[in-house]
C-alpha positions as CSV (number, residue, x, y, z in Angstrom):
1,M,207.1,-29.6,133.5
2,I,208.7,-27.1,135.9
3,D,206.3,-26.7,138.8
4,F,205.9,-24.3,141.5
5,R,208.3,-26.0,144.0
6,Y,210.9,-25.5,141.5
7,H,210.3,-21.8,141.7
8,L,210.1,-21.8,145.3
9,V,213.4,-23.5,145.6
10,S,215.2,-21.1,143.3
11,L,213.9,-18.1,144.9
12,I,214.9,-19.4,148.3
13,S,218.4,-20.1,147.1
14,V,218.8,-16.5,145.8
15,F,217.6,-14.8,149.0
16,L,219.9,-17.4,151.0
17,A,223.0,-16.4,148.8
18,L,222.0,-12.8,149.3
19,A,221.6,-13.1,152.9
20,V,225.2,-15.0,153.4
21,G,226.7,-12.2,151.2
22,I,225.3,-9.5,153.8
23,A,226.4,-11.3,156.8
24,L,229.6,-11.9,155.7
25,G,230.2,-8.4,154.2
26,A,228.7,-6.9,157.5
27,G,230.8,-9.4,159.7
28,P,234.1,-11.3,159.1
29,L,235.1,-9.7,155.7
30,K,234.0,-6.4,156.6
31,E,237.4,-5.2,158.0
32,A,239.3,-7.0,155.5
33,I,237.6,-5.5,152.4
34,G,237.7,-2.0,154.2
35,D,241.6,-2.4,154.6
36,T,242.2,-3.5,151.2
37,L,240.5,-0.6,149.7
38,T,242.0,1.9,152.1
39,G,245.3,0.5,151.1
40,Q,244.8,0.8,147.4
41,V,243.5,4.6,147.9
42,E,246.7,5.3,150.0
43,Q,249.1,3.7,147.4
44,L,247.3,5.5,144.6
45,R,247.6,8.8,146.6
46,L,251.3,8.1,147.0
47,E,251.9,7.4,143.5
48,K,250.2,10.8,142.6
49,D,252.3,12.9,145.0
50,A,255.6,10.9,143.7
51,L,254.4,12.0,140.1
52,R,253.6,15.5,141.2
53,D,257.2,16.0,142.7
54,E,259.0,14.5,139.4
55,L,257.0,16.9,137.5
56,D,257.8,19.9,139.6
57,T,261.4,18.9,139.6
58,A,261.4,18.5,135.8
59,T,259.7,22.0,135.5
60,V,262.2,23.6,137.6
61,D,265.0,22.2,135.6
62,L,263.5,23.2,132.5
63,Q,263.0,26.7,133.7
64,Q,266.6,26.8,134.9
65,S,267.9,25.4,131.6
66,D,265.8,27.8,129.5
67,A,267.2,30.8,131.8
68,A,270.8,29.5,131.3
69,L,270.3,29.6,127.4
70,D,268.3,32.6,127.4
71,S,271.6,34.4,129.2
72,V,274.0,33.1,126.5
73,A,271.6,33.6,123.7
74,P,273.1,37.4,122.9
75,A,276.4,35.8,122.6
76,L,275.5,32.8,120.2
77,L,273.3,34.8,118.0
78,D,275.5,38.0,117.7
79,G,276.5,38.8,114.1
80,T,274.5,35.7,112.9
81,L,272.2,37.5,110.6
82,T,273.6,40.9,110.5
83,D,271.7,43.3,108.2
84,R,269.5,40.5,106.9
85,R,265.8,40.8,106.0
86,V,264.0,37.7,106.8
87,A,260.3,36.8,106.0
88,V,258.3,34.4,108.1
89,V,255.7,32.0,106.4
90,Q,253.4,30.1,108.8
91,L,251.7,26.8,107.7
92,G,249.2,25.7,110.1
93,E,248.3,26.7,113.6
94,V,251.6,28.3,114.9
95,A,251.1,29.7,118.5
96,P,251.4,33.2,118.8
97,E,254.0,33.2,121.5
98,V,256.0,31.0,119.4
99,L,255.9,33.2,116.6
100,T,256.5,36.3,118.9
101,A,259.5,34.5,120.6
102,V,261.2,33.5,117.0
103,T,260.8,37.0,115.7
104,D,262.6,38.2,118.8
105,R,265.4,35.8,118.1
106,L,265.9,36.9,114.5
107,T,266.1,40.4,115.4
108,Q,268.4,39.4,118.2
109,A,270.6,37.8,115.7
110,G,270.9,41.3,113.7
111,A,268.0,40.5,111.1
112,S,264.8,42.6,110.5
113,V,261.8,40.7,109.7
114,S,260.5,42.1,106.8
115,A,257.1,40.1,106.4
116,T,255.0,37.8,108.6
117,V,252.8,35.7,106.3
118,Q,250.0,33.0,107.1
119,V,249.2,30.3,104.4
120,T,245.4,29.9,104.7
121,E,243.2,26.7,104.3
122,A,242.4,27.8,100.7
123,W,245.9,26.9,99.8
124,T,244.7,23.4,99.6
125,D,241.0,23.5,99.9
126,P,239.8,20.7,97.4
127,E,236.8,22.7,96.3
128,R,239.2,25.7,95.5
129,R,241.3,23.4,93.0
130,S,239.8,24.9,90.0
131,F,240.6,28.4,91.0
132,R,244.2,27.8,92.2
133,Q,244.9,26.2,88.8
134,S,243.5,29.3,87.1
135,L,245.4,31.6,89.5
136,A,248.5,29.7,89.1
137,G,248.4,30.3,85.2
138,T,248.1,34.0,85.9
139,L,250.9,34.2,88.2
140,V,253.5,32.1,86.0
141,G,253.7,35.2,83.6
142,Y,255.4,37.1,86.4
143,L,257.7,34.7,87.5
144,D,261.4,34.8,86.8
145,P,262.8,32.3,86.1
146,T,259.7,30.5,85.0
147,P,258.9,27.1,86.5
148,A,259.2,24.1,84.2
149,A,256.0,23.6,82.2
150,D,255.2,20.2,84.0
151,A,256.1,21.8,87.5
152,G,252.4,21.7,88.6
153,T,249.9,24.1,90.1
154,G,251.4,23.6,93.8
155,T,254.8,24.3,92.6
156,E,253.9,27.4,90.6
157,L,251.9,28.9,93.6
158,A,254.8,28.1,96.0
159,E,257.4,29.8,93.7
160,A,255.2,32.9,93.4
161,L,254.8,33.2,97.0
162,A,258.6,33.0,97.5
163,Q,259.3,35.5,94.6
164,T,256.8,38.0,96.0
165,L,258.6,38.1,99.4
166,T,262.0,38.3,97.9
167,S,261.8,40.2,94.6
168,A,263.4,43.5,94.7
169,D,262.9,46.5,92.4
170,P,265.8,46.5,89.9
171,T,266.2,50.3,90.7
172,N,265.7,50.1,94.2
173,P,266.7,47.0,96.4
174,D,264.8,48.3,99.3
175,V,261.2,48.0,97.7
176,L,259.3,45.2,96.3
177,S,259.4,44.8,92.5
178,E,256.2,45.7,90.6
179,D,255.8,42.1,89.7
180,A,256.1,41.1,93.5
181,A,253.4,43.6,94.2
182,V,251.2,42.4,91.7
183,M,251.7,38.9,92.7
184,L,251.0,39.7,96.4
185,D,247.6,41.3,95.4
186,L,246.7,38.3,93.7
187,L,247.7,35.8,96.4
188,S,246.2,37.9,99.2
189,G,243.0,39.5,97.7
190,D,240.1,37.7,96.5
191,A,242.1,34.6,96.4
192,A,242.8,34.7,99.9
193,L,245.6,32.0,99.7
194,I,247.7,34.1,102.3
195,S,247.1,36.5,104.8
196,V,249.7,39.3,105.5
197,S,250.2,40.7,109.0
198,G,250.9,44.2,108.8
199,E,252.9,45.2,105.8
200,I,255.9,43.9,103.6
201,T,258.4,46.4,104.6
202,A,261.1,45.4,102.2
203,P,262.4,42.4,99.9
204,A,263.5,39.5,102.2
205,D,266.9,37.9,101.8
206,A,265.9,34.7,103.5
207,I,262.8,32.9,104.6
208,V,262.0,31.0,107.9
209,V,258.9,28.8,107.4
210,L,257.2,27.7,110.7
211,S,255.1,24.8,110.7
212,G,252.3,24.1,113.1
213,P,251.3,22.8,115.3
214,T,254.4,24.0,117.3
215,V,253.7,21.7,120.4
216,S,255.5,19.0,122.3
217,E,255.6,15.5,121.4
218,A,253.2,14.6,124.4
219,E,250.7,17.1,123.3
220,A,250.9,16.2,119.6
221,Q,250.3,12.4,121.0
222,L,247.4,13.5,122.8
223,A,245.7,15.2,120.0
224,A,246.4,12.3,117.9
225,E,244.6,9.9,120.5
226,A,241.7,12.4,120.8
227,D,241.2,12.3,116.9
228,E,241.3,8.5,116.9
229,A,238.6,8.3,119.6
230,A,236.4,10.4,118.1
231,S,233.4,8.7,116.0
232,V,234.3,9.7,112.4
233,P,232.4,8.0,109.2
234,T,234.6,6.5,106.7
235,D,234.1,9.0,104.1
236,E,235.0,12.0,106.5
237,A,238.1,10.1,107.7
238,S,239.3,9.4,104.0
239,A,238.7,13.2,103.0
240,A,240.6,14.2,106.2
241,A,243.5,11.8,105.3
242,D,243.7,13.3,101.7
243,L,243.5,16.9,103.0
244,A,246.5,16.0,105.3
245,A,248.6,14.8,102.5
246,A,247.7,17.5,100.2
247,K,249.2,19.8,103.2
248,L,252.2,17.8,103.5
249,T,252.8,18.1,99.7
250,A,252.0,21.9,99.6
251,G,254.3,22.6,102.7
252,L,257.3,20.8,101.1
253,Q,256.7,22.8,97.9
254,I,256.7,26.1,99.8
255,V,259.9,25.3,101.6
256,A,261.8,24.1,98.4
257,A,260.7,27.3,96.6
258,A,261.6,29.4,99.5
259,Q,265.2,27.9,99.3
260,A,265.2,28.4,95.6
261,R,264.3,31.9,95.6
262,S,266.2,33.1,98.4
263,T,269.7,33.2,99.9
264,G,268.7,30.7,102.3
265,A,265.6,29.1,104.1
266,V,264.9,27.0,107.2
267,L,261.9,24.9,108.1
268,A,261.1,24.9,112.0
269,G,258.3,23.2,114.0
270,G,257.4,21.4,117.1
271,D,258.6,18.1,118.3
272,L,258.9,15.5,115.6
273,V,256.0,13.4,115.3
274,E,255.4,10.7,112.5
275,T,252.9,12.8,110.2
276,D,254.5,16.2,110.5
277,L,256.2,18.3,107.9
278,L,259.9,18.2,109.4
279,T,259.5,14.5,109.4
280,A,258.5,14.3,105.8
281,L,261.3,16.6,104.6
282,R,264.0,14.9,106.6
283,A,262.7,11.7,104.9
284,D,263.0,13.1,101.6
285,D,266.6,12.4,100.3
286,T,266.7,15.3,97.9
287,L,265.0,18.1,99.9
288,S,267.0,17.1,103.1
289,T,270.2,17.8,101.2
290,H,269.3,21.3,100.6
291,L,266.8,22.5,103.3
292,S,267.8,23.0,106.7
293,T,265.2,22.1,109.6
294,V,264.8,23.0,113.4
295,E,262.6,20.9,115.5
296,S,261.2,21.9,119.1
297,A,260.4,25.6,118.1
298,Q,258.3,25.8,121.1
299,T,261.4,25.7,123.4
300,V,264.0,28.4,124.0
301,A,266.7,26.0,122.4
302,G,264.9,25.7,119.3
303,Q,264.0,29.4,119.0
304,I,267.7,30.3,119.4
305,A,268.4,27.6,116.9
306,I,266.4,29.0,114.2
307,P,268.6,32.0,113.4
308,M,271.8,30.1,113.9
309,A,270.4,27.7,111.3
310,L,269.4,30.1,108.9
311,G,272.8,32.0,109.2
312,S,274.5,28.7,108.7
313,R,272.5,27.7,105.6
314,I,273.1,31.2,104.0
315,S,276.7,30.2,104.4
316,G,276.2,27.0,102.7
317,T,275.8,24.6,105.4
318,V,272.6,22.2,105.5
319,G,271.8,20.6,108.7
320,H,268.7,19.1,110.7
321,Y,268.9,20.4,114.4
322,G,267.2,19.2,117.7
323,P,267.1,16.8,120.4
324,S,265.7,14.0,118.3
325,A,267.5,10.7,117.0
326,D,267.8,11.7,113.4
327,A,268.9,15.2,114.0
328,T,272.5,15.7,112.6
329,S,273.5,18.1,115.7
330,P,271.4,19.5,118.8
331,M,272.4,22.9,117.7
332,P,273.7,24.7,114.6
333,P,277.2,25.7,114.0
334,H,278.0,29.5,115.0
335,V,278.2,31.5,111.8
336,V,279.1,35.3,111.7
337,L,278.0,36.8,108.1
338,L,279.4,39.7,106.8
339,P,277.4,42.8,106.4
340,I,275.4,42.8,103.1
341,E,275.8,45.4,100.5
342,R,272.6,46.3,98.5
343,V,273.0,48.0,95.0
344,P,270.4,48.6,92.2
345,A,270.7,45.8,89.8
346,A,271.9,48.5,87.0
347,T,274.9,48.7,88.8
348,A,275.3,45.3,90.2
349,D,277.9,44.1,87.6
350,A,280.3,46.8,88.7
351,V,280.3,45.8,92.5
352,V,282.0,42.9,93.9
353,P,279.3,41.3,96.2
354,P,280.7,40.3,99.7
355,T,281.6,36.7,100.4
356,E,279.8,34.9,102.9
357,A,281.9,33.9,106.2
358,A,282.4,30.5,106.9
359,P,281.1,28.7,110.1
360,T,283.6,29.2,112.8
361,D,283.5,25.5,113.4
362,A,285.4,24.2,110.3
363,A,284.6,20.8,111.1
364,T,280.9,21.3,110.8
365,A,281.1,23.4,108.0
366,D,282.4,20.9,105.8
367,A,279.2,18.5,106.4
368,G,276.1,18.9,104.1
369,Q,277.0,21.7,101.6
370,G,273.5,22.9,100.0
């Protein structure tokens, strides 16, 4: 049985150890411990200063690079999209400054932006699936050509959106067709599958699809880590994964329809990440041979590449552009398109349409015909 003396010895041992520690810390070890901590703090300060210097240098280099690209942009873009009408479709969260910059570059290339459209969350909201199926059944009656019987709701909605943006009145190529106007009301009215900024000024010849988030790889990685760190119940995580997959599928359908129902389409987004729409499209053996993509749309280089890629796609060349390893080229070839002549459908048969110019870089033009 443990007696009182045992407890007394234990207490004496504890206090003795504490006293020895205090004595050593205040005496022989005090200076050594202080020097060690001071050295560690100084080392961390030096490392922080070095990182700050590296960041400042990289920022200056990037600013100089952007300024150089901006100065040559007029020469690169001149004539690229002469007289073309381009609709811009936004998927997800596209930064306003990126949208403005892309619009400015399209204008600089000679195009006019005929429409700016945002695809809303209702497009993939699982609770509105039945509504979308009913709406698609109505929209199919206005589509020409009609999608295949087994196309599915997503494809039917995507083709309705593309035709809404591009379908011209047979008697006046400068205004939307009556069917396009009806579909616009259906898609943006009570359905609220899309929202339109301003008005659709004219039928588009081509379409740029901007996929958000338009951020750098580092920013995307930080956001992904924050999502992983958040405590989310299993059922909510599963629902979020299903919704993300549905958005990817919808995005692919929209881009495919944009190409099929226009003279050319380009998908642009931020830096490549594993789960984004650009990565999914480039991994698709069929879509990647018909659709062009541009990464890093948040940068000056990416913004300049978008109209160049669109002009190249209209002329028949498919490419995937950006700084990543799986891009076909950092920048698209320079293409100058001939002016387009618009005539009413009733007289179109009597007019020989102009032939699109080939890329000035003939070697590039032979790659990836769409």
